[in-house]
N, C-alpha and C positions, 0 to 999 in steps of 0.2 A: 456609424456602426462598424465599418471596415476598420477604422482606427482602433476601436475597442477590441475587435477580434485579434488584431496584431499585438495589442498590449497584453491581452490575456495569454496569447501564445508565447510571448516573451517571458511572462511570469511562469508559465508551465515549463518552459525550457529550463529556467533556473531551478524549479522544483525537481525536475527529472535529474539534473546534474547532482543535486544534493542527495536525493533518495537512492539513486542507483549506486552511489559510492558506498552504500552500506547494504546493497543487495535488495533494496526495496524498489517498487515500481512507481510510487508516488501518488496513489489514489487519494489519500487523505489531503495532500497538497492541492491536487486538482479540484477536489470538492470544495476545499476552503476558498480557493481562488474563484471558482464559479459562483459561490455564495456571495463573495464580495463584489463580483461583477454583475450580479443580478440575473444569472442564468436560472430559468425556471426549475423548480425542484424535480419535476418529472424527467428532465433531461440530465440531471446530475448523475444518477446511478448508472444508466447505460453508457454515458460518456466516460465516466471514470473507469468503469470496467473495460470498455473497449480500449482506452488508452493503456490501461494496465496490462491487457493481453499483449499489445504490441511491444510495450517496454519490457515486460517480464520475459517475453520470448527471446528478445535480444540479450537481455541481462543474463538469463539462464544459460544461453549458449556460451557467453563469454566466461562466466564463472566456472561452468562445468569444464569447458575447454582448458581453463587455467588450473584445473584440478583443485579448485576451492569449493569442494562439495563432498558430501558423504550420504549415499543412498540409505544406509541403515538408520541414520538419524532421521531422515525425512519420512519414510514410508508409513510409520504408525500415524503420524499427523495427517497425512494425505488420506489414509483409510477412513478416518473419522470426518475429515473436512469436506471431501468432495460431495458425498450425498447431502450433507447438511447445507453446504453452500448452494446446491441446486434447489433445495427446499426453500432456503432463505430468499433466493433470487425470485422464486415463484410467488412470494408474498408481496402484495402491493400495499404498503402501509400508507394511510392517509397522510397528507402533508403535515398536519398538526402533531402526528406521532413521528414521522420520518425526520423532520427537521431537528427536533430536540435530541433524538437518538444519535443522529449524525454529529450534532454539536458536541455531545458527550464523547464520541469517538475521537473527534478532532482535539478535544482538550486532553485526552489520554495521549494522543500522538504528540501534542505540544509538550506535555510533561516529559515524554521520552527525549525530545530534542533539547529541552531546557534543563535537563538533569545536570546538577553540578558535577563537573569532571566527566570522565568517560565511564561507561558501564563496565564493571569488573566481572569477569567470569570466575567460576569456582576454580580453585587451584588445581583440582583433579577433575577431568571431564570423562564422561562415559556416555554410551548410547542410551537414549531414553527407554524406560520400561515400556513394553508394548501396550498394555491396557491403559495406563495413564496417558500415554502419547495419543492413543486413539480418542480418549475422552476429551483431552485438551484440544485436539484437532477438530472434533465435532463442535465444541463450543465456539471456537474461533471461526469455523466455517459458517455456522448459522449467522453469527453477527456480521461476518463479511458479506454474505449474500443479502442480508437485509439492508445494509448500508451502502453497498457498492464499493467497498474497500477490499484489499487483497489479504489482509490479516497479518502482514509482516510486522506491523507495529506491536502486535501482541506476541507473535512467535519468537522474534529475535531476543527480546529481554528474557522470555521464559527459558530459552535454550541456554543463555549465558548465566542467569541467576541460579538455575538448578544444576549447572554443570553438565548439560546434555550435549554440548558441542563446544569445541574450541572456537575462538572469535572469528578467524578467517573463514572456516567452514560454515559458520552460522550465516554468513552473507550468502553463500551459494545455496544453502538449504532454503533460506527465506525466499530467494529469487524463484526457485523451481516451485516451491509451495504456492507462492503468489500467482504464478502462471496457471496452475491447475485450478486453484481456488477461483480465480477470476473467470476462467472459461466456464466452470460449473455454475457460477452465479449468473452469467449471461445466458447460458442454455436454459436456466430455470425460468427465464422470462424473455424469450426471444422477441416477443411482441413489443417490448420496451424499446427496441432498436429504432422503432418508428419515430421516437422522440429525439433522436440524435440531432445536434445543431448543425447548421450549414457550414460552420467554420471548422468542422471536425478534421478535414484533410490538413488544414493549416496547423491545428493543434497536434495532430499525429506527427507531422514532420518536425515540429518543435521539440516534442518529447523524445523522439528517436535521436535527434541530434544531441540533446542533453544527455541521453543515456550513453551515447558513445564516449562523451567526456567523463561522465560519472563512473562508469564501469572501469575505465582506465585508471582513475584515481583509486577506486576500491581495490582493484587487483594489486596495485602497487603499494597499498597500505597508506595512502595519503589522506589526511583528515582535514576538514574545513570547519572547525568548531564555531568560529565567529559567525559565519553565514548560517550555520545550522541554528544558532540562537535566534537570528533574525527571522528565519522561517518559522521557528517555534512561536514567536510573537504573532505572526500572521495567522497561525492556526488558532491561537487563543482568541484573537479578534473575531475570526470567522465563526469559531465555536460558540462564543457568547452571542453573536448575532443570530445564529440558527436556534439557539436555546430561547432567545427572546429577551435577553438582558437589555438590549437597546434597539 
């Protein structure tokens, strides 16, 4: 049991390095790993959100301090996301609904990581229109609260594809968005914290150490595409397992 916890912590460390390098906190990776290691479904969402809050707090601080952030880009998404993430967090989906929903989210995250080449942003970028930003944030917030993810896997591609942020600022915007979204999701169902696993302090230390390395890479603009592809395959395997393919 102890050996399994250390192995899971080592895998979470690697996930945190990769995700924080692009401004994310890693919830989808943590959920995928917990699924592969047989962590009960009831513990997945609160554990992922708790780790997300820790990592996103640190990641947000580093990206904002490095001036890789723009508040005007962020606030419309937060206005829609925070109340909906709270609502989503308060909804307890039965396992036979929760697992396939999370599986689909993991497959979306895998597609993001396995996308051929790098994501290209629009040639000209501008701040998002307020009403579409609020609507998009609301949709992302609800899905995030329901599944225990931070929403960065949906926000970052949206910002880049629609030209609502230049690439480096998108990482900082995603980091702060994930922090608020994860806190709102947790507050929506504080009672779920009773399901946190005994290995949580170990996992927390591992992801914070990973975030230290990952944010340094992200701020310096260093990419690690080969390992990103490997993580994408892990998400595919875990996503298919949660959906019930095998």
